[in-house]
One Martini backbone bead per residue (centre of mass of N, CA, C, O) as a GRO file, in nm:
protein
  117
    1UNK     BB    1   0.604   2.593   0.142
    2UNK     BB    2   0.489   2.407  -0.111
    3UNK     BB    3   0.651   2.103  -0.241
    4UNK     BB    4   0.683   1.917  -0.558
    5UNK     BB    5   0.942   1.688  -0.661
    6UNK     BB    6   1.017   1.551  -0.955
    7UNK     BB    7   1.160   1.225  -1.068
    8UNK     BB    8   1.271   0.979  -1.328
    9UNK     BB    9   1.250   1.045  -1.599
   10UNK     BB   10   1.226   0.935  -1.954
   11UNK     BB   11   1.381   0.711  -2.170
   12UNK     BB   12   1.217   0.411  -2.296
   13UNK     BB   13   1.162   0.094  -2.371
   14UNK     BB   14   0.963  -0.134  -2.448
   15UNK     BB   15   0.934  -0.317  -2.127
   16UNK     BB   16   1.033  -0.121  -1.938
   17UNK     BB   17   1.171   0.077  -1.658
   18UNK     BB   18   1.045   0.309  -1.402
   19UNK     BB   19   1.119   0.552  -1.145
   20UNK     BB   20   0.926   0.769  -0.951
   21UNK     BB   21   0.964   1.078  -0.780
   22UNK     BB   22   0.818   1.256  -0.471
   23UNK     BB   23   0.911   1.543  -0.309
   24UNK     BB   24   0.807   1.666   0.007
   25UNK     BB   25   0.714   2.001   0.122
   26UNK     BB   26   0.526   2.175   0.366
   27UNK     BB   27   0.396   1.907   0.485
   28UNK     BB   28   0.190   1.664   0.644
   29UNK     BB   29   0.224   1.382   0.501
   30UNK     BB   30   0.016   1.183   0.654
   31UNK     BB   31  -0.244   1.373   0.561
   32UNK     BB   32  -0.176   1.278   0.264
   33UNK     BB   33  -0.265   1.214  -0.051
   34UNK     BB   34  -0.110   1.031  -0.309
   35UNK     BB   35  -0.044   1.107  -0.657
   36UNK     BB   36  -0.075   1.006  -1.008
   37UNK     BB   37  -0.046   1.178  -1.306
   38UNK     BB   38  -0.142   1.209  -1.666
   39UNK     BB   39  -0.031   1.377  -1.985
   40UNK     BB   40  -0.111   1.369  -2.302
   41UNK     BB   41  -0.115   1.472  -2.610
   42UNK     BB   42  -0.448   1.585  -2.646
   43UNK     BB   43  -0.511   1.521  -2.344
   44UNK     BB   44  -0.631   1.444  -2.051
   45UNK     BB   45  -0.594   1.435  -1.734
   46UNK     BB   46  -0.499   1.142  -1.537
   47UNK     BB   47  -0.538   0.889  -1.332
   48UNK     BB   48  -0.313   0.636  -1.201
   49UNK     BB   49  -0.243   0.677  -0.880
   50UNK     BB   50  -0.302   0.596  -0.534
   51UNK     BB   51  -0.230   0.705  -0.175
   52UNK     BB   52  -0.283   0.690   0.138
   53UNK     BB   53  -0.187   0.741   0.460
   54UNK     BB   54  -0.280   0.427   0.515
   55UNK     BB   55  -0.221   0.264   0.215
   56UNK     BB   56  -0.422   0.297   0.013
   57UNK     BB   57  -0.491   0.173  -0.319
   58UNK     BB   58  -0.503   0.306  -0.660
   59UNK     BB   59  -0.600   0.215  -1.003
   60UNK     BB   60  -0.577   0.215  -1.311
   61UNK     BB   61  -0.652  -0.015  -1.549
   62UNK     BB   62  -0.404   0.045  -1.744
   63UNK     BB   63  -0.185  -0.025  -1.472
   64UNK     BB   64  -0.252  -0.290  -1.378
   65UNK     BB   65   0.023  -0.491  -1.286
   66UNK     BB   66   0.264  -0.262  -1.350
   67UNK     BB   67   0.202  -0.056  -1.123
   68UNK     BB   68   0.360   0.107  -0.825
   69UNK     BB   69   0.259   0.250  -0.535
   70UNK     BB   70   0.437   0.461  -0.292
   71UNK     BB   71   0.556   0.537   0.052
   72UNK     BB   72   0.775   0.759   0.259
   73UNK     BB   73   0.763   0.919   0.551
   74UNK     BB   74   1.065   0.981   0.623
   75UNK     BB   75   1.103   1.111   0.312
   76UNK     BB   76   0.865   1.245   0.189
   77UNK     BB   77   0.786   1.011  -0.046
   78UNK     BB   78   0.680   0.927  -0.366
   79UNK     BB   79   0.604   0.646  -0.581
   80UNK     BB   80   0.655   0.506  -0.928
   81UNK     BB   81   0.640   0.192  -1.047
   82UNK     BB   82   0.739   0.110  -1.381
   83UNK     BB   83   0.623  -0.157  -1.583
   84UNK     BB   84   0.583  -0.262  -1.889
   85UNK     BB   85   0.619  -0.054  -2.096
   86UNK     BB   86   0.425   0.164  -2.310
   87UNK     BB   87   0.371   0.390  -2.545
   88UNK     BB   88   0.091   0.487  -2.397
   89UNK     BB   89   0.263   0.599  -2.138
   90UNK     BB   90   0.319   0.855  -2.272
   91UNK     BB   91   0.404   1.141  -2.059
   92UNK     BB   92   0.321   1.359  -1.823
   93UNK     BB   93   0.410   1.345  -1.484
   94UNK     BB   94   0.212   1.399  -1.184
   95UNK     BB   95   0.217   1.522  -0.870
   96UNK     BB   96  -0.010   1.465  -0.581
   97UNK     BB   97  -0.159   1.654  -0.308
   98UNK     BB   98  -0.419   1.552  -0.067
   99UNK     BB   99  -0.621   1.581   0.214
  100UNK     BB  100  -0.927   1.630   0.100
  101UNK     BB  101  -1.227   1.725   0.115
  102UNK     BB  102  -1.212   2.074   0.027
  103UNK     BB  103  -0.920   2.052  -0.083
  104UNK     BB  104  -0.651   2.170  -0.239
  105UNK     BB  105  -0.431   2.072  -0.447
  106UNK     BB  106  -0.104   1.967  -0.514
  107UNK     BB  107   0.162   2.033  -0.755
  108UNK     BB  108   0.381   1.952  -0.978
  109UNK     BB  109   0.573   1.995  -1.272
  110UNK     BB  110   0.676   1.749  -1.393
  111UNK     BB  111   0.751   1.437  -1.590
  112UNK     BB  112   0.900   1.290  -1.861
  113UNK     BB  113   0.761   1.014  -2.049
  114UNK     BB  114   0.923   0.783  -2.279
  115UNK     BB  115   0.800   0.525  -2.509
  116UNK     BB  116   1.062   0.395  -2.717
  117UNK     BB  117   1.255   0.260  -2.998
   0.00000   0.00000   0.00000
């Protein structure tokens, strides 16, 4: 059974930092690209960042230079380090694991990130 369990969300002031974690089980971690998506109220879910099994990273323009995605194969965990947070980063953040084209992705349950003073 595949499980993706996110943690690390919370309330932070503008300019602050948070680190999200996504612990995976039930998959061969190295075979999956890992990604973080987010969904704000009234908006569609959007890709924030992704990292392949080989370590290639991709970021949404809105987070480039502020967020860093990483993965630890030994711990089967993906991370999203979020710095210089803005109110517009407020959303539910979801972890995603995908093997490749033609395969359905797996999703975590989501973790709330709120940026507010």
